[in-house]
C-alpha positions as CSV (number, residue, x, y, z in Angstrom):
1,M,74.1,-57.8,-9.2
2,G,74.7,-61.3,-10.5
3,D,74.0,-64.7,-8.9
4,D,76.0,-65.4,-5.7
5,V,78.1,-67.9,-7.7
6,D,81.7,-67.5,-8.5
7,I,82.0,-68.2,-12.2
8,D,85.3,-69.8,-13.3
9,Y,85.5,-67.9,-16.6
10,V,88.7,-69.7,-17.6
11,D,86.9,-73.0,-17.2
12,V,83.9,-71.8,-19.3
13,R,86.2,-70.4,-21.9
14,T,88.1,-73.7,-22.1
15,R,84.9,-75.6,-22.6
16,L,83.7,-73.2,-25.3
17,V,87.0,-73.5,-27.2
18,A,86.9,-77.3,-26.8
19,L,83.4,-77.2,-28.4
20,Y,84.9,-75.1,-31.3
21,E,87.5,-77.9,-31.9
22,H,85.1,-80.8,-31.4
23,P,83.6,-82.4,-34.5
24,F,79.7,-82.2,-34.6
25,A,76.9,-81.4,-37.0
26,G,78.9,-82.8,-39.9
27,K,81.9,-80.5,-39.4
28,P,85.3,-81.3,-38.0
29,R,85.6,-78.0,-36.2
30,G,84.5,-74.4,-36.4
31,R,81.9,-71.8,-35.4
32,Y,78.8,-72.7,-33.6
33,R,75.8,-71.3,-31.8
34,I,74.8,-72.1,-28.2
35,S,71.5,-71.3,-26.7
36,M,71.1,-68.9,-23.7
37,K,69.8,-71.8,-21.7
38,L,72.9,-74.0,-22.4
39,M,75.2,-71.1,-21.7
40,R,73.6,-70.5,-18.3
41,Q,74.0,-74.2,-17.5
42,L,77.6,-74.1,-18.6
43,M,78.2,-71.1,-16.4
44,G,76.2,-72.5,-13.5
45,V,73.8,-69.6,-13.1
46,R,70.1,-69.0,-13.4
47,R,70.5,-65.6,-15.0
48,L,73.3,-64.1,-17.2
49,W,74.0,-60.5,-16.4
50,P,75.7,-58.2,-19.0
51,E,78.8,-58.0,-16.9
52,Q,79.1,-61.8,-16.9
53,I,78.7,-61.9,-20.7
54,E,81.3,-59.2,-21.1
55,E,83.8,-61.0,-18.8
56,L,83.4,-64.2,-20.9
57,R,83.6,-62.2,-24.1
58,R,87.0,-60.7,-23.0
59,S,88.3,-64.1,-21.8
60,L,87.5,-65.7,-25.2
61,Y,89.0,-62.7,-27.1
62,E,92.3,-63.2,-25.3
63,M,92.3,-66.7,-26.8
64,G,91.5,-65.6,-30.3
65,Y,87.8,-66.2,-30.3
66,L,84.7,-63.9,-30.4
67,L,81.5,-64.3,-28.5
68,I,78.6,-62.7,-30.3
69,D,75.4,-62.1,-28.2
70,L,72.3,-62.5,-30.4
71,E,69.8,-62.2,-27.5
72,T,68.5,-65.8,-27.5
73,Y,71.7,-67.5,-28.4
74,F,75.5,-66.8,-28.7
75,I,77.9,-67.4,-31.6
76,V,81.4,-68.5,-30.9
77,V,83.8,-67.9,-33.9
78,S,87.5,-67.6,-34.3
79,Q,89.0,-64.2,-35.0
80,Q,90.8,-65.8,-37.9
81,T,87.5,-66.1,-39.7
82,F,87.6,-62.3,-40.4
83,V,91.2,-61.9,-41.4
84,S,90.6,-62.5,-45.1
85,Y,87.4,-60.3,-45.3
86,R,87.5,-57.5,-47.9
87,R,88.5,-54.2,-46.5
88,V,86.5,-51.0,-47.2
89,N,88.2,-47.7,-47.7
90,E,86.9,-44.2,-48.6
91,S,87.2,-44.7,-52.3
92,V,85.2,-48.0,-52.2
93,I,82.4,-46.3,-50.2
94,A,82.4,-43.3,-52.6
95,A,82.2,-45.7,-55.6
96,A,79.5,-47.8,-54.0
97,M,77.4,-44.8,-53.0
98,E,78.2,-42.8,-56.1
99,F,79.2,-39.7,-54.2
100,P,82.2,-38.5,-52.4
101,V,82.4,-39.5,-48.7
102,G,82.8,-35.9,-47.5
103,A,79.6,-35.0,-49.4
104,V,77.4,-37.0,-46.9
105,V,78.6,-34.9,-44.0
106,E,78.3,-31.6,-45.9
107,E,74.9,-32.4,-47.3
108,S,73.5,-33.5,-43.9
109,S,74.9,-30.4,-42.2
110,A,73.3,-28.1,-44.8
111,A,70.0,-30.0,-44.4
112,E,70.1,-29.6,-40.7
113,A,70.9,-25.9,-41.0
114,D,67.9,-25.5,-43.4
115,E,65.6,-27.3,-40.9
116,A,66.8,-25.2,-38.0
117,A,66.2,-22.0,-40.0
118,S,62.7,-23.1,-41.0
119,D,61.9,-24.0,-37.4
120,E,62.9,-20.6,-36.3
121,G,60.6,-19.0,-38.8
122,V,57.5,-21.0,-37.6
């Protein structure tokens, strides 16, 4: 389905990681965004297919990086960025939503049952 070009995903991954470590835009290293156009040039193709993006995403993941596809550009970020993020558990969700987590499922199931019963009576 893709272009008749053999993409060297290891080479592309190496270049993307090198960009992560390269100082630019006033930062010594770190996350960045790259346009679809530049990504196509880097990969040597005129069109990027979902399979090609997924192959590159997996290759970067193996090296500890994430590739996030935002349609018109990509984000490259280290997995380490997310290690210190706060973790959500059921009690946090319940407290934030001011109801028990199980209540959402029970209420929606009851509402669906009511809707089905009213549809049958129409």
